[in-house]
A tleap script that builds the chain and sets N, CA, C and O, in Angstrom:
source leaprc.protein.ff14SB
mol = sequence {
  NMET LEU GLY PRO PHE ARG ILE THR ASN VAL
  LEU SER GLY GLY LEU LEU TRP LYS ILE PRO
  TRP ARG LEU SER LYS PHE GLN LYS ARG ARG
  HIE ARG GLU ARG LEU ARG ALA VAL ASP ASP
  VAL VAL ALA THR VAL SER SER ALA MET ALA
  ALA THR GLY GLN THR VAL GLU ALA VAL GLU
  ARG TRP LYS ALA GLU MET PRO THR GLU GLN
  GLU MET GLN PRO ARG ASP LYS TYR THR ILE
  PHE ASP ARG LYS ALA LYS ARG TYR ARG LYS
  GLY ILE HIE LYS LEU PRO LYS TRP THR ARG
  ARG GLN MET ALA LEU SER ALA LEU ASN ASP
  LEU LYS GLN ARG LEU THR ARG LEU CYS THR
  LEU ARG ARG GLU ALA GLU PRO ALA SER ILE
  THR ALA ALA ALA GLY ASP SER ASP CALA
}
set mol.1.N position { 21.617 -94.250 12.293 }
set mol.1.CA position { 21.077 -95.515 12.969 }
set mol.1.C position { 19.328 -95.945 12.318 }
set mol.1.O position { 18.446 -95.233 11.837 }
set mol.2.N position { 19.386 -96.989 12.513 }
set mol.2.CA position { 18.400 -98.185 12.266 }
set mol.2.C position { 17.177 -98.284 13.088 }
set mol.2.O position { 17.241 -97.980 14.279 }
set mol.3.N position { 16.259 -98.614 12.648 }
set mol.3.CA position { 15.810 -98.751 13.200 }
set mol.3.C position { 14.308 -98.069 14.106 }
set mol.3.O position { 13.766 -97.276 13.337 }
set mol.4.N position { 13.687 -98.137 15.183 }
set mol.4.CA position { 12.482 -96.963 15.942 }
set mol.4.C position { 13.411 -95.985 16.001 }
set mol.4.O position { 12.988 -94.884 15.647 }
set mol.5.N position { 14.452 -96.028 16.308 }
set mol.5.CA position { 15.015 -94.563 17.337 }
set mol.5.C position { 15.846 -93.772 16.205 }
set mol.5.O position { 16.509 -92.793 16.548 }
set mol.6.N position { 15.829 -94.024 15.384 }
set mol.6.CA position { 16.525 -93.355 14.048 }
set mol.6.C position { 16.376 -92.024 14.327 }
set mol.6.O position { 15.269 -91.746 14.788 }
set mol.7.N position { 17.327 -90.890 14.160 }
set mol.7.CA position { 17.445 -89.386 14.064 }
set mol.7.C position { 16.667 -88.947 13.052 }
set mol.7.O position { 16.482 -89.484 11.960 }
set mol.8.N position { 16.228 -87.952 13.472 }
set mol.8.CA position { 15.345 -87.569 11.828 }
set mol.8.C position { 16.507 -85.970 11.685 }
set mol.8.O position { 17.577 -85.678 12.219 }
set mol.9.N position { 15.629 -85.279 10.722 }
set mol.9.CA position { 16.354 -84.169 10.736 }
set mol.9.C position { 16.391 -82.742 11.187 }
set mol.9.O position { 17.127 -81.802 10.886 }
set mol.10.N position { 15.172 -82.892 12.162 }
set mol.10.CA position { 14.646 -82.044 12.878 }
set mol.10.C position { 15.441 -81.803 14.076 }
set mol.10.O position { 15.905 -80.745 14.500 }
set mol.11.N position { 15.520 -83.158 14.607 }
set mol.11.CA position { 16.612 -83.465 15.753 }
set mol.11.C position { 17.513 -83.637 15.739 }
set mol.11.O position { 18.206 -83.396 16.727 }
set mol.12.N position { 18.081 -84.216 14.469 }
set mol.12.CA position { 19.661 -83.819 14.403 }
set mol.12.C position { 20.150 -82.843 13.597 }
set mol.12.O position { 21.002 -83.208 12.787 }
set mol.13.N position { 19.783 -81.494 13.605 }
set mol.13.CA position { 20.396 -80.276 13.089 }
set mol.13.C position { 18.847 -78.675 13.431 }
set mol.13.O position { 18.616 -77.466 13.383 }
set mol.14.N position { 18.387 -79.815 13.698 }
set mol.14.CA position { 17.505 -77.785 14.323 }
set mol.14.C position { 16.616 -78.083 12.770 }
set mol.14.O position { 16.153 -79.053 12.170 }
set mol.15.N position { 16.723 -76.589 12.586 }
set mol.15.CA position { 15.738 -76.679 11.073 }
set mol.15.C position { 16.173 -77.562 9.955 }
set mol.15.O position { 17.257 -78.104 9.740 }
set mol.16.N position { 15.032 -77.567 9.292 }
set mol.16.CA position { 14.387 -78.416 8.541 }
set mol.16.C position { 14.699 -77.672 6.837 }
set mol.16.O position { 14.529 -78.241 5.758 }
set mol.17.N position { 15.104 -76.508 7.033 }
set mol.17.CA position { 15.678 -75.668 5.645 }
set mol.17.C position { 16.711 -74.955 6.421 }
set mol.17.O position { 16.632 -74.199 7.389 }
set mol.18.N position { 18.034 -75.555 5.496 }
set mol.18.CA position { 19.240 -75.572 5.903 }
set mol.18.C position { 19.494 -73.858 5.173 }
set mol.18.O position { 19.005 -73.486 4.107 }
set mol.19.N position { 20.294 -73.108 6.002 }
set mol.19.CA position { 20.781 -71.686 5.283 }
set mol.19.C position { 21.790 -71.769 4.582 }
set mol.19.O position { 22.580 -72.331 5.342 }
set mol.20.N position { 22.287 -71.601 3.688 }
set mol.20.CA position { 24.063 -71.584 3.583 }
set mol.20.C position { 24.417 -70.275 4.022 }
set mol.20.O position { 23.864 -69.175 4.007 }
set mol.21.N position { 25.874 -70.884 4.552 }
set mol.21.CA position { 26.450 -69.798 5.803 }
set mol.21.C position { 26.642 -69.104 4.883 }
set mol.21.O position { 26.665 -67.986 5.398 }
set mol.22.N position { 26.886 -68.919 3.294 }
set mol.22.CA position { 27.109 -67.188 3.014 }
set mol.22.C position { 26.486 -67.085 1.364 }
set mol.22.O position { 26.193 -68.027 0.627 }
set mol.23.N position { 26.429 -66.082 1.172 }
set mol.23.CA position { 25.347 -65.459 0.084 }
set mol.23.C position { 26.469 -65.993 -1.325 }
set mol.23.O position { 27.666 -65.873 -1.587 }
set mol.24.N position { 25.082 -66.712 -2.065 }
set mol.24.CA position { 25.216 -66.722 -3.519 }
set mol.24.C position { 25.971 -65.562 -4.220 }
set mol.24.O position { 26.227 -64.693 -3.386 }
set mol.25.N position { 26.453 -65.218 -5.562 }
set mol.25.CA position { 27.182 -64.084 -6.077 }
set mol.25.C position { 25.785 -63.881 -7.111 }
set mol.25.O position { 25.852 -63.072 -8.036 }
set mol.26.N position { 24.613 -64.630 -6.885 }
set mol.26.CA position { 23.430 -64.185 -7.384 }
set mol.26.C position { 22.924 -63.118 -6.352 }
set mol.26.O position { 22.767 -61.950 -6.707 }
set mol.27.N position { 22.662 -63.544 -5.030 }
set mol.27.CA position { 22.386 -62.868 -4.388 }
set mol.27.C position { 22.525 -62.147 -4.045 }
set mol.27.O position { 21.599 -61.433 -3.662 }
set mol.28.N position { 23.877 -61.794 -3.930 }
set mol.28.CA position { 24.565 -60.277 -3.903 }
set mol.28.C position { 24.583 -59.386 -4.721 }
set mol.28.O position { 24.549 -58.186 -4.451 }
set mol.29.N position { 24.665 -60.093 -6.304 }
set mol.29.CA position { 23.830 -59.110 -6.928 }
set mol.29.C position { 22.472 -58.269 -6.716 }
set mol.29.O position { 22.389 -57.058 -6.512 }
set mol.30.N position { 21.691 -58.975 -6.788 }
set mol.30.CA position { 20.340 -58.741 -6.351 }
set mol.30.C position { 20.376 -57.560 -5.466 }
set mol.30.O position { 19.835 -56.472 -5.663 }
set mol.31.N position { 21.273 -58.031 -4.213 }
set mol.31.CA position { 21.171 -56.954 -2.925 }
set mol.31.C position { 21.861 -55.747 -3.144 }
set mol.31.O position { 21.566 -54.672 -2.621 }
set mol.32.N position { 22.864 -55.966 -3.994 }
set mol.32.CA position { 23.049 -54.551 -4.406 }
set mol.32.C position { 22.735 -53.901 -5.173 }
set mol.32.O position { 23.146 -52.741 -5.191 }
set mol.33.N position { 21.739 -54.456 -6.277 }
set mol.33.CA position { 20.427 -53.619 -7.052 }
set mol.33.C position { 19.637 -53.174 -6.062 }
set mol.33.O position { 19.186 -52.054 -6.299 }
set mol.34.N position { 19.331 -53.607 -5.119 }
set mol.34.CA position { 18.485 -52.954 -3.614 }
set mol.34.C position { 19.022 -52.377 -3.307 }
set mol.34.O position { 18.324 -51.401 -3.581 }
set mol.35.N position { 20.131 -51.836 -2.721 }
set mol.35.CA position { 20.524 -51.088 -2.211 }
set mol.35.C position { 20.993 -49.922 -2.756 }
set mol.35.O position { 21.055 -48.934 -2.025 }
set mol.36.N position { 21.478 -49.817 -4.379 }
set mol.36.CA position { 21.119 -49.074 -5.431 }
set mol.36.C position { 19.887 -47.999 -5.791 }
set mol.36.O position { 19.845 -46.831 -6.177 }
set mol.37.N position { 18.541 -49.418 -5.328 }
set mol.37.CA position { 17.520 -48.632 -5.365 }
set mol.37.C position { 17.342 -48.380 -4.418 }
set mol.37.O position { 16.439 -47.611 -4.751 }
set mol.38.N position { 17.355 -48.291 -3.405 }
set mol.38.CA position { 17.133 -46.882 -2.356 }
set mol.38.C position { 18.059 -45.721 -2.278 }
set mol.38.O position { 17.678 -44.712 -1.685 }
set mol.39.N position { 19.277 -45.767 -2.837 }
set mol.39.CA position { 20.132 -44.769 -3.160 }
set mol.39.C position { 19.807 -44.019 -3.979 }
set mol.39.O position { 20.281 -42.884 -3.933 }
set mol.40.N position { 18.655 -44.465 -5.283 }
set mol.40.CA position { 17.908 -43.665 -6.663 }
set mol.40.C position { 16.930 -42.938 -5.812 }
set mol.40.O position { 16.852 -41.716 -5.690 }
set mol.41.N position { 16.128 -43.923 -5.188 }
set mol.41.CA position { 15.061 -42.973 -4.137 }
set mol.41.C position { 15.385 -42.194 -3.227 }
set mol.41.O position { 14.431 -41.577 -2.753 }
set mol.42.N position { 16.227 -42.010 -2.857 }
set mol.42.CA position { 16.590 -40.822 -1.956 }
set mol.42.C position { 17.124 -39.935 -2.943 }
set mol.42.O position { 16.769 -38.781 -2.702 }
set mol.43.N position { 17.583 -39.998 -3.595 }
set mol.43.CA position { 18.343 -38.992 -4.802 }
set mol.43.C position { 17.452 -38.215 -5.314 }
set mol.43.O position { 17.559 -36.993 -5.420 }
set mol.44.N position { 16.132 -39.175 -5.805 }
set mol.44.CA position { 15.151 -38.326 -6.905 }
set mol.44.C position { 14.544 -37.657 -5.530 }
set mol.44.O position { 14.318 -36.450 -5.611 }
set mol.45.N position { 14.244 -38.318 -4.239 }
set mol.45.CA position { 13.676 -37.596 -3.893 }
set mol.45.C position { 13.933 -36.037 -3.199 }
set mol.45.O position { 13.192 -35.082 -2.966 }
set mol.46.N position { 15.327 -36.305 -3.010 }
set mol.46.CA position { 16.209 -34.813 -2.603 }
set mol.46.C position { 16.098 -33.945 -3.927 }
set mol.46.O position { 16.073 -32.751 -3.626 }
set mol.47.N position { 16.023 -34.160 -5.301 }
set mol.47.CA position { 16.137 -33.220 -6.093 }
set mol.47.C position { 14.728 -33.059 -6.432 }
set mol.47.O position { 14.377 -31.923 -6.752 }
set mol.48.N position { 14.309 -33.507 -6.427 }
set mol.48.CA position { 12.675 -33.184 -6.153 }
set mol.48.C position { 12.281 -31.753 -5.085 }
set mol.48.O position { 11.660 -30.742 -5.413 }
set mol.49.N position { 12.816 -32.056 -3.884 }
set mol.49.CA position { 12.577 -31.457 -3.134 }
set mol.49.C position { 13.310 -30.039 -3.369 }
set mol.49.O position { 12.725 -28.957 -3.406 }
set mol.50.N position { 14.879 -30.267 -3.538 }
set mol.50.CA position { 15.442 -28.760 -3.487 }
set mol.50.C position { 14.577 -28.142 -5.316 }
set mol.50.O position { 14.062 -27.044 -5.523 }
set mol.51.N position { 14.689 -29.074 -6.110 }
set mol.51.CA position { 13.941 -28.429 -7.209 }
set mol.51.C position { 12.767 -26.922 -6.750 }
set mol.51.O position { 12.778 -25.807 -7.272 }
set mol.52.N position { 12.081 -27.306 -5.900 }
set mol.52.CA position { 10.813 -26.510 -5.917 }
set mol.52.C position { 10.948 -25.751 -3.744 }
set mol.52.O position { 10.212 -25.302 -2.866 }
set mol.53.N position { 12.211 -26.053 -3.952 }
set mol.53.CA position { 13.146 -25.350 -2.892 }
set mol.53.C position { 13.564 -25.757 -1.698 }
set mol.53.O position { 14.571 -25.251 -1.203 }
set mol.54.N position { 12.961 -26.585 -1.153 }
set mol.54.CA position { 12.453 -27.461 0.146 }
set mol.54.C position { 13.239 -28.276 0.423 }
set mol.54.O position { 13.916 -28.816 -0.452 }
set mol.55.N position { 13.363 -28.602 1.826 }
set mol.55.CA position { 13.958 -29.556 2.379 }
set mol.55.C position { 13.231 -30.663 3.080 }
set mol.55.O position { 12.051 -30.344 3.228 }
set mol.56.N position { 13.550 -32.029 3.641 }
set mol.56.CA position { 12.969 -32.587 4.325 }
set mol.56.C position { 14.380 -32.861 5.239 }
set mol.56.O position { 15.533 -32.841 4.809 }
set mol.57.N position { 13.835 -33.177 6.931 }
set mol.57.CA position { 15.020 -32.942 7.622 }
set mol.57.C position { 15.703 -34.557 7.282 }
set mol.57.O position { 16.865 -34.882 7.040 }
set mol.58.N position { 14.357 -35.432 7.388 }
set mol.58.CA position { 14.942 -37.322 7.287 }
set mol.58.C position { 15.409 -37.385 6.129 }
set mol.58.O position { 16.474 -37.935 6.410 }
set mol.59.N position { 15.446 -37.223 4.829 }
set mol.59.CA position { 16.145 -37.141 3.936 }
set mol.59.C position { 17.798 -37.018 3.609 }
set mol.59.O position { 18.665 -37.707 3.071 }
set mol.60.N position { 17.646 -35.227 4.517 }
set mol.60.CA position { 18.935 -34.856 4.472 }
set mol.60.C position { 19.790 -35.675 5.909 }
set mol.60.O position { 21.018 -35.604 5.964 }
set mol.61.N position { 19.349 -36.092 6.518 }
set mol.61.CA position { 19.653 -36.563 7.970 }
set mol.61.C position { 20.398 -38.026 6.891 }
set mol.61.O position { 21.608 -38.167 6.717 }
set mol.62.N position { 19.288 -38.976 6.288 }
set mol.62.CA position { 19.839 -39.957 5.430 }
set mol.62.C position { 20.740 -39.522 4.703 }
set mol.62.O position { 21.625 -40.378 4.672 }
set mol.63.N position { 20.986 -38.726 4.144 }
set mol.63.CA position { 22.070 -38.168 3.096 }
set mol.63.C position { 23.326 -38.263 3.761 }
set mol.63.O position { 24.346 -38.807 3.339 }
set mol.64.N position { 23.133 -37.634 4.924 }
set mol.64.CA position { 24.606 -37.167 5.799 }
set mol.64.C position { 24.821 -38.486 6.947 }
set mol.64.O position { 25.599 -38.103 7.821 }
set mol.65.N position { 24.528 -39.394 7.100 }
set mol.65.CA position { 24.440 -40.633 8.028 }
set mol.65.C position { 24.928 -41.413 7.111 }
set mol.65.O position { 26.142 -41.601 7.025 }
set mol.66.N position { 23.984 -42.021 6.233 }
set mol.66.CA position { 24.032 -43.392 5.612 }
set mol.66.C position { 24.510 -43.288 4.096 }
set mol.66.O position { 24.252 -42.581 3.122 }
set mol.67.N position { 25.252 -44.246 4.372 }
set mol.67.CA position { 26.397 -44.315 2.650 }
set mol.67.C position { 25.875 -44.729 1.452 }
set mol.67.O position { 24.687 -44.793 1.766 }
set mol.68.N position { 25.926 -45.057 0.292 }
set mol.68.CA position { 25.691 -45.017 -0.972 }
set mol.68.C position { 26.051 -46.665 -0.878 }
set mol.68.O position { 26.561 -47.314 0.036 }
set mol.69.N position { 25.654 -46.989 -1.967 }
set mol.69.CA position { 25.773 -48.720 -2.143 }
set mol.69.C position { 27.263 -48.896 -1.927 }
set mol.69.O position { 27.890 -49.624 -1.158 }
set mol.70.N position { 27.874 -47.462 -3.399 }
set mol.70.CA position { 28.891 -47.587 -3.890 }
set mol.70.C position { 30.773 -47.632 -2.434 }
set mol.70.O position { 31.883 -48.163 -2.474 }
set mol.71.N position { 29.964 -46.672 -1.382 }
set mol.71.CA position { 30.410 -46.451 -0.538 }
set mol.71.C position { 30.940 -47.450 0.549 }
set mol.71.O position { 32.090 -47.447 0.988 }
set mol.72.N position { 29.930 -48.309 0.919 }
set mol.72.CA position { 29.926 -49.164 1.422 }
set mol.72.C position { 30.833 -50.385 1.736 }
set mol.72.O position { 31.285 -50.531 0.600 }
set mol.73.N position { 31.363 -51.267 2.391 }
set mol.73.CA position { 32.587 -51.749 2.792 }
set mol.73.C position { 30.990 -53.033 2.800 }
set mol.73.O position { 29.820 -53.159 3.162 }
set mol.74.N position { 32.568 -53.956 1.834 }
set mol.74.CA position { 31.320 -55.686 1.984 }
set mol.74.C position { 31.235 -55.951 3.349 }
set mol.74.O position { 30.304 -56.583 3.848 }
set mol.75.N position { 32.077 -55.538 3.904 }
set mol.75.CA position { 31.334 -56.183 5.407 }
set mol.75.C position { 29.972 -55.801 6.083 }
set mol.75.O position { 29.378 -56.515 6.891 }
set mol.76.N position { 29.583 -54.630 5.656 }
set mol.76.CA position { 28.251 -53.683 5.992 }
set mol.76.C position { 27.245 -54.090 5.117 }
set mol.76.O position { 26.062 -54.131 5.456 }
set mol.77.N position { 27.839 -54.531 3.498 }
set mol.77.CA position { 26.444 -54.877 2.548 }
set mol.77.C position { 25.857 -56.108 3.091 }
set mol.77.O position { 24.630 -56.118 3.185 }
set mol.78.N position { 26.734 -57.510 3.597 }
set mol.78.CA position { 26.547 -58.404 3.658 }
set mol.78.C position { 26.000 -59.052 5.033 }
set mol.78.O position { 25.317 -60.064 5.193 }
set mol.79.N position { 26.476 -58.220 5.885 }
set mol.79.CA position { 26.316 -58.514 7.171 }
set mol.79.C position { 25.868 -57.544 7.910 }
set mol.79.O position { 25.869 -56.341 7.647 }
set mol.80.N position { 25.382 -58.220 9.088 }
set mol.80.CA position { 24.626 -57.658 10.029 }
set mol.80.C position { 24.797 -57.729 11.554 }
set mol.80.O position { 24.387 -58.838 11.895 }
set mol.81.N position { 25.323 -56.868 12.875 }
set mol.81.CA position { 25.471 -56.960 13.582 }
set mol.81.C position { 24.441 -57.872 14.563 }
set mol.81.O position { 23.259 -57.694 14.856 }
set mol.82.N position { 25.358 -58.877 14.926 }
set mol.82.CA position { 24.696 -59.737 16.168 }
set mol.82.C position { 25.472 -60.240 17.516 }
set mol.82.O position { 26.575 -60.780 17.602 }
set mol.83.N position { 24.531 -59.885 18.550 }
set mol.83.CA position { 25.261 -59.983 19.624 }
set mol.83.C position { 25.799 -61.643 20.395 }
set mol.83.O position { 26.683 -61.938 21.200 }
set mol.84.N position { 24.776 -62.414 19.675 }
set mol.84.CA position { 24.851 -63.791 20.245 }
set mol.84.C position { 26.095 -64.709 18.898 }
set mol.84.O position { 26.653 -65.803 18.981 }
set mol.85.N position { 26.118 -63.873 18.017 }
set mol.85.CA position { 27.432 -64.260 16.815 }
set mol.85.C position { 29.171 -64.483 18.207 }
set mol.85.O position { 29.719 -63.994 19.195 }
set mol.86.N position { 29.243 -65.695 17.083 }
set mol.86.CA position { 30.967 -65.638 17.543 }
set mol.86.C position { 31.820 -64.081 17.349 }
set mol.86.O position { 32.542 -63.604 18.224 }
set mol.87.N position { 31.536 -63.412 15.945 }
set mol.87.CA position { 32.423 -62.478 15.876 }
set mol.87.C position { 31.666 -61.200 15.630 }
set mol.87.O position { 32.077 -60.340 14.850 }
set mol.88.N position { 30.333 -61.080 16.449 }
set mol.88.CA position { 29.350 -60.212 16.265 }
set mol.88.C position { 29.101 -59.709 15.194 }
set mol.88.O position { 28.857 -58.505 15.119 }
set mol.89.N position { 29.105 -60.648 13.938 }
set mol.89.CA position { 28.386 -60.266 12.837 }
set mol.89.C position { 27.368 -61.491 12.219 }
set mol.89.O position { 27.397 -62.483 12.947 }
set mol.90.N position { 26.817 -61.580 11.488 }
set mol.90.CA position { 26.181 -62.588 10.640 }
set mol.90.C position { 25.412 -62.206 9.327 }
set mol.90.O position { 24.580 -61.307 9.202 }
set mol.91.N position { 25.795 -62.945 8.523 }
set mol.91.CA position { 25.012 -62.673 7.060 }
set mol.91.C position { 23.436 -62.418 7.449 }
set mol.91.O position { 22.551 -62.767 8.230 }
set mol.92.N position { 23.761 -61.453 6.202 }
set mol.92.CA position { 22.500 -60.763 5.831 }
set mol.92.C position { 21.142 -61.555 5.330 }
set mol.92.O position { 19.988 -61.130 5.263 }
set mol.93.N position { 21.640 -62.761 5.024 }
set mol.93.CA position { 20.561 -63.166 4.494 }
set mol.93.C position { 19.793 -64.684 5.645 }
set mol.93.O position { 18.827 -65.414 5.421 }
set mol.94.N position { 20.843 -64.636 6.944 }
set mol.94.CA position { 19.761 -64.980 8.148 }
set mol.94.C position { 18.926 -64.468 8.643 }
set mol.94.O position { 18.341 -65.180 9.459 }
set mol.95.N position { 18.369 -62.996 8.478 }
set mol.95.CA position { 17.191 -61.906 8.729 }
set mol.95.C position { 16.398 -62.669 8.108 }
set mol.95.O position { 16.376 -62.953 6.910 }
set mol.96.N position { 15.544 -63.099 9.196 }
set mol.96.CA position { 14.014 -63.322 8.040 }
set mol.96.C position { 13.569 -62.326 7.415 }
set mol.96.O position { 13.780 -61.168 7.774 }
set mol.97.N position { 12.802 -62.700 6.257 }
set mol.97.CA position { 12.414 -61.802 5.163 }
set mol.97.C position { 13.091 -60.595 4.548 }
set mol.97.O position { 12.552 -59.649 3.974 }
set mol.98.N position { 15.085 -60.930 4.907 }
set mol.98.CA position { 15.732 -59.981 4.287 }
set mol.98.C position { 15.317 -59.703 2.890 }
set mol.98.O position { 15.721 -58.568 2.639 }
set mol.99.N position { 14.652 -60.241 1.778 }
set mol.99.CA position { 14.477 -59.398 0.805 }
set mol.99.C position { 12.755 -58.958 0.390 }
set mol.99.O position { 12.324 -58.945 -0.764 }
set mol.100.N position { 11.946 -58.618 1.633 }
set mol.100.CA position { 10.808 -58.518 1.284 }
set mol.100.C position { 10.800 -57.193 0.545 }
set mol.100.O position { 11.368 -56.190 0.977 }
set mol.101.N position { 9.935 -57.263 -0.915 }
set mol.101.CA position { 10.004 -56.501 -1.301 }
set mol.101.C position { 8.416 -55.136 -0.825 }
set mol.101.O position { 8.305 -53.925 -1.022 }
set mol.102.N position { 7.605 -56.046 -0.250 }
set mol.102.CA position { 6.740 -55.563 0.270 }
set mol.102.C position { 6.796 -54.777 1.536 }
set mol.102.O position { 5.766 -54.320 2.032 }
set mol.103.N position { 7.940 -54.613 2.058 }
set mol.103.CA position { 8.691 -54.215 3.128 }
set mol.103.C position { 9.316 -52.392 2.601 }
set mol.103.O position { 9.005 -51.290 3.051 }
set mol.104.N position { 9.893 -52.635 1.933 }
set mol.104.CA position { 10.628 -51.414 1.006 }
set mol.104.C position { 9.218 -50.555 0.198 }
set mol.104.O position { 9.119 -49.329 0.160 }
set mol.105.N position { 8.229 -51.516 -0.396 }
set mol.105.CA position { 7.204 -50.682 -0.908 }
set mol.105.C position { 6.469 -49.617 -0.001 }
set mol.105.O position { 6.091 -48.480 -0.284 }
set mol.106.N position { 6.366 -50.481 1.413 }
set mol.106.CA position { 5.356 -49.874 2.099 }
set mol.106.C position { 5.986 -48.762 2.638 }
set mol.106.O position { 5.348 -47.722 2.803 }
set mol.107.N position { 7.473 -48.873 3.010 }
set mol.107.CA position { 8.444 -47.781 3.461 }
set mol.107.C position { 8.327 -46.636 2.247 }
set mol.107.O position { 8.162 -45.429 2.424 }
set mol.108.N position { 8.426 -47.181 1.247 }
set mol.108.CA position { 8.245 -45.686 -0.010 }
set mol.108.C position { 7.070 -45.531 -0.425 }
set mol.108.O position { 7.030 -44.775 -1.396 }
set mol.109.N position { 6.315 -45.836 -0.177 }
set mol.109.CA position { 4.576 -45.481 0.183 }
set mol.109.C position { 4.257 -44.183 1.308 }
set mol.109.O position { 3.652 -43.141 1.058 }
set mol.110.N position { 5.037 -44.725 2.977 }
set mol.110.CA position { 4.950 -43.831 3.183 }
set mol.110.C position { 5.942 -42.923 3.359 }
set mol.110.O position { 5.870 -42.666 4.561 }
set mol.111.N position { 6.483 -42.530 3.075 }
set mol.111.CA position { 7.181 -41.239 2.671 }
set mol.111.C position { 7.111 -40.483 1.433 }
set mol.111.O position { 7.486 -39.343 1.158 }
set mol.112.N position { 6.517 -41.430 0.722 }
set mol.112.CA position { 5.546 -40.072 -0.779 }
set mol.112.C position { 4.554 -39.645 0.387 }
set mol.112.O position { 4.422 -38.435 0.206 }
set mol.113.N position { 3.514 -40.132 1.885 }
set mol.113.CA position { 2.635 -39.723 1.699 }
set mol.113.C position { 2.782 -38.427 2.491 }
set mol.113.O position { 2.093 -37.425 2.302 }
set mol.114.N position { 4.136 -38.600 3.758 }
set mol.114.CA position { 4.431 -37.627 4.109 }
set mol.114.C position { 5.022 -36.266 3.675 }
set mol.114.O position { 4.827 -35.097 4.008 }
set mol.115.N position { 6.001 -37.038 2.601 }
set mol.115.CA position { 5.902 -35.280 1.511 }
set mol.115.C position { 4.829 -34.928 0.869 }
set mol.115.O position { 4.943 -33.809 0.367 }
set mol.116.N position { 3.786 -35.463 0.677 }
set mol.116.CA position { 2.664 -34.826 0.281 }
set mol.116.C position { 2.351 -34.027 0.968 }
set mol.116.O position { 2.496 -32.872 0.566 }
set mol.117.N position { 1.675 -34.297 2.557 }
set mol.117.CA position { 1.113 -33.588 3.441 }
set mol.117.C position { 1.773 -32.409 3.769 }
set mol.117.O position { 1.211 -31.316 3.839 }
set mol.118.N position { 3.350 -32.677 4.040 }
set mol.118.CA position { 4.282 -31.652 4.202 }
set mol.118.C position { 4.347 -30.257 3.019 }
set mol.118.O position { 4.442 -29.053 3.260 }
set mol.119.N position { 4.260 -30.923 1.804 }
set mol.119.CA position { 3.685 -29.935 0.289 }
set mol.119.C position { 2.676 -29.143 0.687 }
set mol.119.O position { 2.734 -27.925 0.517 }
set mol.120.N position { 1.723 -29.691 1.215 }
set mol.120.CA position { -0.160 -29.397 1.033 }
set mol.120.C position { 0.695 -28.120 2.494 }
set mol.120.O position { 1.089 -26.990 2.203 }
set mol.121.N position { 0.776 -28.693 3.869 }
set mol.121.CA position { 0.870 -28.001 4.607 }
set mol.121.C position { 1.690 -26.815 4.401 }
set mol.121.O position { 1.238 -25.811 4.952 }
set mol.122.N position { 2.460 -26.708 3.941 }
set mol.122.CA position { 3.220 -25.600 3.329 }
set mol.122.C position { 3.064 -24.814 2.079 }
set mol.122.O position { 3.876 -23.932 1.802 }
set mol.123.N position { 2.098 -25.083 1.347 }
set mol.123.CA position { 1.160 -24.281 0.638 }
set mol.123.C position { 0.226 -23.253 1.444 }
set mol.123.O position { 0.178 -22.024 1.383 }
set mol.124.N position { -0.372 -24.010 2.085 }
set mol.124.CA position { -1.649 -23.696 3.028 }
set mol.124.C position { -0.968 -22.815 4.039 }
set mol.124.O position { -1.566 -21.951 4.681 }
set mol.125.N position { 0.239 -23.064 4.140 }
set mol.125.CA position { 0.507 -21.697 5.021 }
set mol.125.C position { 1.407 -20.420 4.531 }
set mol.125.O position { 1.443 -19.467 5.309 }
set mol.126.N position { 2.103 -20.327 3.360 }
set mol.126.CA position { 2.692 -19.664 2.439 }
set mol.126.C position { 1.610 -18.105 1.930 }
set mol.126.O position { 1.951 -16.929 1.802 }
set mol.127.N position { 0.241 -18.785 1.744 }
set mol.127.CA position { -0.606 -17.605 1.627 }
set mol.127.C position { -1.050 -16.363 2.634 }
set mol.127.O position { -1.339 -15.181 2.447 }
set mol.128.N position { -0.952 -17.307 3.902 }
set mol.128.CA position { -1.505 -16.259 4.987 }
set mol.128.C position { 0.238 -16.073 5.753 }
set mol.128.O position { 0.190 -15.047 6.432 }
set mol.129.N position { 0.869 -16.354 5.795 }
set mol.129.CA position { 2.628 -15.866 5.437 }
set mol.129.C position { 2.201 -14.138 4.683 }
set mol.129.O position { 1.912 -13.142 5.347 }
set mol.130.N position { 2.256 -14.194 3.652 }
set mol.130.CA position { 2.121 -13.611 3.048 }
set mol.130.C position { 1.329 -12.235 2.831 }
set mol.130.O position { 1.727 -11.158 2.385 }
set mol.131.N position { -0.246 -12.740 3.417 }
set mol.131.CA position { -0.503 -11.628 3.694 }
set mol.131.C position { -0.620 -11.345 5.206 }
set mol.131.O position { -1.389 -10.410 5.428 }
set mol.132.N position { -0.296 -11.669 5.852 }
set mol.132.CA position { 0.752 -11.147 6.831 }
set mol.132.C position { 1.734 -9.987 6.920 }
set mol.132.O position { 1.869 -9.052 7.709 }
set mol.133.N position { 2.480 -10.457 5.633 }
set mol.133.CA position { 3.446 -9.887 5.779 }
set mol.133.C position { 3.176 -8.168 5.064 }
set mol.133.O position { 3.730 -7.102 5.334 }
set mol.134.N position { 2.011 -8.537 4.009 }
set mol.134.CA position { 2.185 -7.468 3.294 }
set mol.134.C position { 1.130 -6.657 4.514 }
set mol.134.O position { 1.035 -5.475 4.185 }
set mol.135.N position { 0.334 -6.946 5.791 }
set mol.135.CA position { -0.350 -6.397 6.004 }
set mol.135.C position { 0.625 -5.509 7.119 }
set mol.135.O position { 0.096 -4.437 7.414 }
set mol.136.N position { 1.913 -5.751 7.772 }
set mol.136.CA position { 2.370 -5.206 8.442 }
set mol.136.C position { 3.193 -3.865 7.420 }
set mol.136.O position { 3.389 -2.819 8.039 }
set mol.137.N position { 3.571 -3.892 6.186 }
set mol.137.CA position { 4.231 -3.117 5.961 }
set mol.137.C position { 3.128 -1.708 5.084 }
set mol.137.O position { 3.431 -0.667 4.501 }
set mol.138.N position { 2.012 -2.280 5.350 }
set mol.138.CA position { 1.084 -0.792 5.632 }
set mol.138.C position { 0.783 -0.478 6.488 }
set mol.138.O position { -0.250 0.164 6.297 }
set mol.139.N position { 1.142 -0.510 7.931 }
set mol.139.CA position { 0.633 -0.072 8.921 }
set mol.139.C position { 1.656 0.909 9.446 }
set mol.139.O position { 1.431 1.543 10.477 }
savepdb mol mol.pdb
quit
């Protein structure tokens, strides 16, 4: 329409920045790399804890419940549940800030802090239990 009543981008379609309806092959590749990075972190933490003879319930639960990137189906890799969508799925790239690295780094740092705290608590508790066990055998 021409003239003073012409439609604008916002009025004709909502968002000015359109999101394509499917991921590009480059977005998919980077997303798979992020998923593999998560798998590597879980494997590293698990092997480090196993080397010290300790386990963390959160890591063990993650390994039991969550599939690795190679075990996931494409539907689960690239889409998420959406109750408002026609077939209850929408592309992961439509989720706001789906590639935000700061969120992953802060979650990783939080996990590291929890593990450090747990290890120090266990180290502090070990000598007390050893001395208590030694005292029981003398009596």
